[in-house]
N, C-alpha and C positions, 0 to 999 in steps of 0.2 A: 483572211482574218475579217470578223465585220468591225465597221467602224464605227462608232459610236460618240463618239466626240466630236465638238466642232469645227475645228480647224480639220481634222482628219476627213473629216463628211464632205467640206468645201475642197478640199485643194483635188480629193479624185473623184471627185462626182461624173467629171469629163469622162474618167478612163470605165467607169460603168457601164459607158452604153459603148463600149470599142468603138474608139475613134479610127478612123478611114486612118490606116498604114502605122497605126501603133501611136500617133502624135500625142503628144500630153495636154493640148488644147483643142478645143472641141473645132477642124478648120471654120472658115468665114464660106459660107456657101450664098451668093448673090442671085441666084435666078429666082427669078420670080414665078415661074412654073415648073411645075414636074410632070413628068410622063411614065403611063401607064402599057405596057405591053397588052393588058387584057382589060377595058374600057368597064367591064363589068365591076373589078379591083377599085379602078376611079370612081363609079358613083356610088358604089361604097363608102368610102371614105367620105364623101359629099354625106351620106345618109348617115354618118357616127355610127357605122358597122363595122369598119376598119380604122386601124391606125395607120396614119398615113397622111402625106403631102401634098395640098389641092391646088394653094395659090397664096402669094408671099404674103398675103394682106391679112390670112390667117392664120399660117404657122409657117415655119421655117426651121430647118435641124438645126442650125447655130443659135437661132431663138430660143428652140423648143429644149436644147440642150443648156439654156442658162434660166430654163422655166423651172427645169427638173433642179437647178439646184440652188433655186430659192425655195423649194418646196420642201428639198430636206432639211435647209437654211431654217424654214420656218416650222419645219414637223408638220407641215400638213399633208393635204391629200393631192394637192392640183393646185396650177397656179398658171396664168394665166396674162402675159408680156405686151406691156402697152410702149409706146412713142415718148411718154414721159408720166411723171408720177398724177399730173391733173386730168391728162387722160385716164387713167386707172379710175381713177375717182368719179369722174363724170360718167363715164361707160358702162360701169355698175351700176351707177344709179338708174342710167336711164333704160338699163335693161334688166333692172327689177320693179322695177315703181314705175305704177300705172299715177295718170290724173285720179285725181282726191285722194291717192295716197299720203301718211305721213311721215315725217322724220324725226326722231327728236335729238340736237345735235349741240355738241359741245360750244358754248358762246367764246370760247377761247379757241380759235382759227387760224392759221394760217392765210393772211390778205384773200389771194385768190380761191381758197376753199369757200372761205368766203362768198365770194361774189358768186361763186357758181352756184351756192345752196341760193341767194338768192334770185338767180336767175331761174331756178328750178319754182320758187315759189311764181316767179309771171306764170310760168307753165302749167300752175295748176296742181303741182305737189306743193304743200303744205308744208315747214321748216320749223320747227322751237327751235330755237335757244336758249341754252339754260347753262347755269355753273356746275358744269359735271365734277370738279371736284367731291361733289355731297352726292349719291346715291339721292337722294329724296327729293332734289330738286329735277333730277330726270322722271324719277314714278311719276310727282305730281304733271308733269307735261306730258303723260302717255294717255292717246285718244284711241276711241273705239277702231281709227282706221290706221292706226299707226303698226307700220311695218317694220320698219328700222331704227337703229339709235349710232349715232355716227362720233368717235371721240378722236382727241389726238392722245399719246399717250402723253409725251410732255409737252405743254403747248409752245408754240412759236408766236411772241419774241419773250413772253412774260412768265415761262418757264411751269406755269401750273399744271401738276398732275391730276387725272383725271382718279374718280375714285373707282378705279376700273375693275376689283374683283367683285363688290357689288351689282354695278351695274351689270356683270355680266352674270352674277345670279336672277338678277331682276328679267333679265332678258330670255334666260333660259326657262323662270317660271311662267311670262309670260309669250315666249314663242317667238320673238322678237329677233332677226335679224341684227348681230352685233356686230358691226365693223369697226376694226382698231386701226387709224393711220399709224406703222412703227416708224415711220421715216426715221423723225429724232432719236428714237432707242435703236434703233436696228433690232435684227434677230443675238447679236452680239448678246446686246444689253438687257435684250427683253421677251420673250416668249407669249404673245398672245392665246395661242392656245392654252398656254394653263389659268388663263383666267375668262374660260369658254367664248372665246371669241369667235364667231362663226367664219369672217373673213377678215384678210389683214391686207391692209396699203402698205406698199414701201416704194416711195420714191427712189427708184434706182441710181438717179443723178448723182446723189450725195453720201452715204456712209457708205455705202456697196458699191459703189463704185469709185468713189472716194478721190479720183484724180480730176474733175472740171472737165474733163473731156469725152462724154457724154451723156444726153438724153436717157433716161427710159425709167419706166414704171411699171410696178406689178400687182396684182391681187390673187393672192393664196387664199384657196377654203383648208379651212383647218380639219373639215369631215364632221365638224356638232352638231352642224346645224340639220334638221329633217327638214329637207325639201318637202317630200312628200304633204307637209302641212302648209306649204306657201304656196298660195291661191294665185299667182303671179305667176307659173310656170306656163308656159304653152303648151299646149299635149306634144307638139314636134319635137321636143326634147326631154320627153316624158320616156326614156329609154327604161332597159331592167332596173340596170345599177340606181339609185334614186339620189345618193350619194352626189351623182356626177349632175344630177340634176341643171342644178345652179351655176354651179362653174361653167355647163355645158351652153348657158342660156348668155350669159356675160359673155362668152366666147363669140357667138355668134349675132347675137343682139345688139352685144359693144364693140368687140372689137372687127369682128367682119362687116355688120352695117357703117359703121360711121370711119372704118380704117386707118384708125391713130396704130399704126403697127410701128414694131420698133426695126430698124434695118439692121440688120445681121452684123454690118462692121461695129454699128453699137454695141448690138450684143455682146461681140468679140469681148470688146473694150471693158463691158463690163465686168463680165465674167473672169478675167485675166483680174481686174481690178481688187473683183471680190473676195480673191486667193488670199487679201495680206489683212483683210477685214479689221479681224479680231485686233491684233498687232497696232494698225495705226487708231484706230478708236482706242485701244487702252491706253496711249500715250495720247493721246489729242484729250482723253478726259485727265488726265493726272493733270496735263497742262493748265485745261480750265478749273479744276482744283485751286490751282496755285495762284492762278490770274487771279478769281473770285475772293478768296482770300486775304491777296493784295489792296484789288480795290474797294473790300469792304471796309479796310482800316486805314482807307485814301480818304483827308477830309476835300478833296473836293468832287467825291463820289457821292450823294446822297442816299445809294439807296441799290443795292445789286442781284439780281434777279438769278439765282442757283439754287437748285434741288440739293444741292452736297453743300448747302449752308444750313449750320444748325436750326436758325431763326426763318428757313423758309416755311412756308405755311404747310408744305405737305413732305417735308425732309424725310419724317420716319416714315412716310409712304414709299417716297422714293429708297430707300434704304431696306426697307423690307421687299419690293418688286426686283427694281432691276438690279443688274449686278457692278452696274458704273454709276453714277450721278447723268452723266452725256457732258457733250462738246460744246453745248450752246448756251453762253450767260449775255445777261441784258442790264448795263448801268445805265441808271437815272443822272445824271450832272447834276451837279450845284448851277444854282445864277450865275455863278462868276466864270463858268467854263462855258463856251459856247460849241454846241455837239459838233455842227461843223469846223470850228479850228480847230478840234481836238482829235478829228478824224484825219485830218490835212498833216496835222502835225505826228501823226505814228508815219514810221517810217518800216517795221518789217511787217506788220498787218495792212492789208491791202483795203483800200476801198471798192467794194462790191458784193452784187446782191446776193450771189448764192452761198452756201453753205455746205459743210460736207466736206469741202477739200482737203487736199495736205497742207495746205495752207491756209494760216489765218486770216477771216476776213471780218471786215466791218461797214456797217452801213446806219445810218440816221433813219430810225422806223418807221414814224411819226410821216416824215418828208418824200417818203420812196413807195416803199412795197403795203404800207397803212397806208398812204396819201386818200386814196379811192374814198375808203371808209366815211372820211369824213370824222371831225372831232368828239362828234358827241360817242359817236362807236369806238370809236381809240379810246377815249376814255371810260367807259365802259370794260372794256378789256385789261384796262391797267397800262395802257400805252402812253406817256406822258411826252410833249415835244421833243423834251433833250432825250429822247432814250436812243442809246445807244447799243445795238444788238454785234454781239460778237460773235464768230465761229473760230473756235480755236483749231488750229493744225499740228504737226506733230515736231513744229519747230524745238530745238531748242527752250528747256524754261523758262534758263537765265534771260537770254536774248531778248523771248518776250517780255516778261517783266520791267528788263531796263526799257523795252519800247514804250510800254504805256507809262511808266513813271517818267522818260523826257517829256512824252504826249500832253501829260496832265499836269508839266511844272509851266506851261503856258500862263 
């Protein structure tokens, strides 16, 4: 029977490859190298003429099984897996862009992504940061040398929602690579292929893995972009199937050359964790909405940033695009309460820098993950010194609300 729905597809994707001995999960293959009885076959694998495994830095059976699962989740063409989400972003850009190229990026970015893009600027790739909640700002920034537009679905930590549909239409019209970071929503809440995304980034460390026990990242080609019209493809990767040109170059010039490979043990943990993505994230979203509504009414909270609140600037957009509003929210506290004291008073919510874990986590944003940006850049992103980001997990809602209530009472 053909499996059409998300959970069935995710749960049974390993079985489609008929794994060894009938196991339910793809086994961990720790081998770095793979033997061939016919040397010609090995040569054909290296030359992209035959599917196979050549060396662990490029691919691995366990990692490839995870890649196929992510591809099915994102309803894409093919996926390359990396050691982290940051490796996926950086390796993709370095594989596809050249000196003198230009990228239009949302100004509302994860701090490390912002830092990475500034490094690319130093290397001769122009980057324009714009308010991507309005497509007009993206369009105004496009130059003759623009090759790519980059956005996050829901921005971390202020939760701005990019103007995803019109930006996709603009990129299609201008023949630009549309790179969408789906980490904050995951393929359970949103499919970037539906807004004409060319490539989709996921930090597998977050919701897809879900358990805070393995780093990982991925880039998925949706199959929508015409790589034959992209003039940065190297001749050696122009095989007969033009749809494969982009993802092949990312695998070779990004993953292979920079070596940010995911270990098979981590791939196994992420794959098993992904089986329960929809159930975990559905519960986390429900918790987040309850907490956002509680904090919105609390006198010691000046502002709550959460797309599920009706006064959020992009609430209606988020409602139309996403299955739910996500499990990240940020609080701007009143002057009467210190953000450090508040976090220290929390008992159930753990002070930690990760997000997308089953456990609820909290962090002082300006003083940690956005500290390196400096006060001016933080202010332009709406990050106040008193801001606390909460990544909500799957605990009992009543316990989380009680924890927030007692911490805000200090």
